[in-house]
C-alpha positions in Angstrom: 10.5 17.3 -7.6 13.9 15.8 -8.0 16.3 18.4 -9.4 17.1 17.6 -13.1 20.8 18.0 -12.3 20.6 14.7 -10.4 19.5 12.8 -13.5 21.8 11.6 -16.2 21.0 12.9 -19.7 19.8 9.4 -20.8 17.4 9.1 -17.8 16.2 12.6 -18.3 15.4 12.1 -21.9 13.3 9.0 -21.1 11.5 10.8 -18.3 10.7 13.8 -20.6 9.5 11.5 -23.4 7.2 9.5 -21.1 5.9 12.6 -19.4 5.1 14.1 -22.8 3.3 10.9 -23.8 1.3 11.1 -20.6 0.5 14.8 -21.2 -0.7 14.2 -24.7 -2.7 11.0 -23.9 -0.4 8.6 -25.7 -0.1 6.9 -22.3 -3.4 6.9 -20.5 -4.1 6.9 -16.8 -3.8 3.4 -15.3 -1.7 2.2 -18.3 1.2 0.0 -17.3 4.8 1.1 -17.8 6.4 -2.2 -18.5 10.2 -2.2 -18.0 10.9 -4.6 -20.8 8.9 -2.7 -23.3 10.6 0.6 -22.3 14.0 -1.0 -22.5 13.2 -2.0 -26.1 11.7 1.4 -27.0 14.6 3.5 -25.7 17.4 0.9 -26.2 18.4 1.3 -22.5 19.4 -1.0 -19.7 17.0 -2.0 -17.0 18.6 0.2 -14.3 18.2 3.3 -16.5 14.5 2.5 -17.2 14.0 2.0 -13.5 15.6 5.3 -12.6 13.3 7.0 -15.1 10.2 5.3 -13.7 11.3 6.3 -10.2 11.5 9.9 -11.3 8.0 9.7 -12.8 6.8 8.5 -9.4 8.6 11.4 -7.7 6.9 13.8 -10.1 3.5 12.2 -9.2 2.7 11.2 -12.8 3.0 7.5 -12.1 2.7 5.1 -9.2 4.6 1.9 -8.4 2.5 -0.5 -6.3 4.6 -3.0 -4.4 5.3 -6.2 -6.5 3.5 -4.7 -9.6 4.5 -2.8 -12.7 4.4 1.0 -12.5 1.4 2.7 -14.1 0.3 6.1 -15.1 -1.4 7.7 -12.1 -5.2 8.4 -12.1 -7.0 10.5 -9.6 -10.3 10.5 -7.8 -12.7 13.5 -8.4 -11.8 14.8 -4.9 -8.1 14.7 -5.6 -8.6 16.5 -8.9 -10.7 19.2 -7.1 -8.0 19.6 -4.5 -5.2 19.9 -7.0 -7.0 22.5 -9.1 -8.1 24.4 -6.0 -4.4 24.8 -5.1 -3.5 25.8 -8.6 -6.2 28.4 -8.6 -5.1 29.9 -5.3 -1.4 30.0 -6.2 -1.8 31.3 -9.7 -4.3 34.0 -8.7 -1.9 35.1 -6.0 1.0 35.3 -8.4 -1.0 37.6 -10.6 -2.2 39.6 -7.6 1.4 40.4 -6.3 3.0 40.7 -9.7 4.8 44.1 -9.9 3.4 46.3 -12.6 4.7 47.5 -14.9 6.8 44.4 -15.2 10.4 44.3 -16.2 10.6 45.0 -20.0 13.3 42.4 -20.7 11.3 39.7 -18.8 8.2 40.6 -20.7 10.1 40.4 -24.0 11.3 37.0 -23.1 7.7 35.9 -22.4 6.7 37.2 -25.8 9.5 35.3 -27.5 8.4 32.1 -25.9 4.8 32.7 -27.0 5.9 33.2 -30.6 7.7 29.9 -30.5 4.8 28.2 -28.9 2.3 29.5 -31.5 4.7 28.2 -34.3 4.9 24.8 -32.6 1.1 24.5 -32.3 0.5 25.6 -35.9 2.7 22.6 -37.1 1.4 20.3 -34.3 4.0 17.7 -35.3 6.2 17.7 -32.2 4.2 17.1 -29.0 7.3 17.1 -26.8 8.2 20.6 -28.1 4.6 21.9 -27.5 4.7 20.6 -24.0 8.1 22.1 -23.3 7.2 25.5 -24.7 3.9 25.6 -22.9 5.7 24.9 -19.6 8.3 27.5 -20.4 5.6 30.1 -21.1 3.9 29.5 -17.7 7.2 29.4 -15.8 8.2 32.7 -17.4 4.8 34.2 -16.8 4.6 33.4 -13.1 8.3 34.3 -12.5 7.1 37.9 -13.1 5.6 37.8 -9.6 9.2 37.8 -8.3 8.5 35.2 -5.5 10.6 32.1 -6.0 8.8 30.0 -3.4 5.4 30.8 -4.9 6.8 29.8 -8.3 8.1 26.5 -6.9 4.6 25.7 -5.5 2.9 26.6 -8.8 5.3 24.3 -10.7 4.7 21.5 -8.2 0.9 21.5 -8.6 1.1 22.1 -12.4 3.2 18.9 -12.6 0.9 17.0 -10.4 -2.0 17.8 -12.8 -0.2 16.4 -15.8 -2.2 13.1 -15.9 -5.4 15.2 -15.7 -4.3 17.5 -18.5 -3.7 14.4 -20.6 -7.4 14.2 -21.3 -7.6 17.4 -23.2 -4.3 19.0 -23.9 -3.8 17.2 -27.3 -7.2 18.4 -28.6 -6.4 20.7 -31.5 -9.1 23.2 -30.7 -7.8 23.5 -27.1 -4.3 24.1 -28.3 -5.4 27.0 -30.5 -7.5 28.4 -27.6 -4.5 28.1 -25.4 -2.4 30.3 -27.8 -5.2 32.9 -27.8 -5.3 32.9 -24.0 -1.5 33.2 -23.7 -1.7 36.3 -26.0 -4.5 37.7 -23.8 -2.3 37.3 -20.7 0.5 39.2 -22.4 -2.0 42.0 -23.3 -3.3 42.1 -19.7 0.3 42.5 -18.4 1.1 45.2 -20.9 -2.1 47.1 -20.1 -1.5 46.5 -16.3 -5.0 45.0 -16.1 -4.5 42.9 -13.0 -8.1 41.9 -12.7 -8.2 40.4 -16.2 -4.9 38.6 -15.7 -6.1 37.0 -12.4 -9.2 35.7 -14.1 -7.2 34.4 -17.2 -4.7 32.4 -15.2 -7.6 30.6 -13.5 -9.9 30.1 -16.5 -7.0 28.9 -18.7 -6.6 25.6 -16.8 -10.3 24.7 -16.8 -10.9 23.1 -20.3 -8.7 20.0 -19.6 -10.2 19.7 -16.1 -13.7 19.8 -17.5 -12.8 17.2 -20.1 -11.4 14.9 -17.3 -14.6 15.4 -15.3 -16.9 14.7 -18.2 -15.1 11.5 -19.1 -15.2 10.3 -15.5 -18.7 11.3 -14.7 -20.5 11.0 -18.0 -21.3 14.7 -18.1 -21.6 16.4 -21.4 -18.4 18.1 -22.6 -20.6 21.3 -23.1 -21.7 21.4 -19.5 
């Protein structure tokens, strides 16, 4: 992922807005990102919009075929399975090596993010804020494993799964379920229940994946 420090504030704002739209299904997989439309939406010049699109390509949430407009990326079932397999391996390992008891100040920081996330979900008016706080919660959670390289890998595959998450992350019931599961993760850490935490960090990512699979294969959402 391109470090955010390399991006101008204007470009970064466009990137985060479009990525939030992808996460919450406003922009769907295979939908075109037309430069002229984006210039009008954000009041920006073409080179700024192009820089934002290139960053989305770098983040693997869009693709830019030669000679064609960029579009939101979509995945094959095999690609989805591989991405989620990597996420499961990495997140389970982070829970496995997490020192327990964890640092109290770090745990309090995680709890504070959770409180803000619950408040944002209860209002459900600011999708960008919900996305931001959700990512902050997981970054803070996995940072407790005290392995920076592992955390970088987790962040990479989480970001890669954003277009998959778009199929379910805006569903109201899922958002409330997510807040409950976040709270359960905090309790598992407080109780030093590593086995439960390892299961939670894997189970937590499955609802949006199942929704993607259901919509791509015609399976029932209850299967």
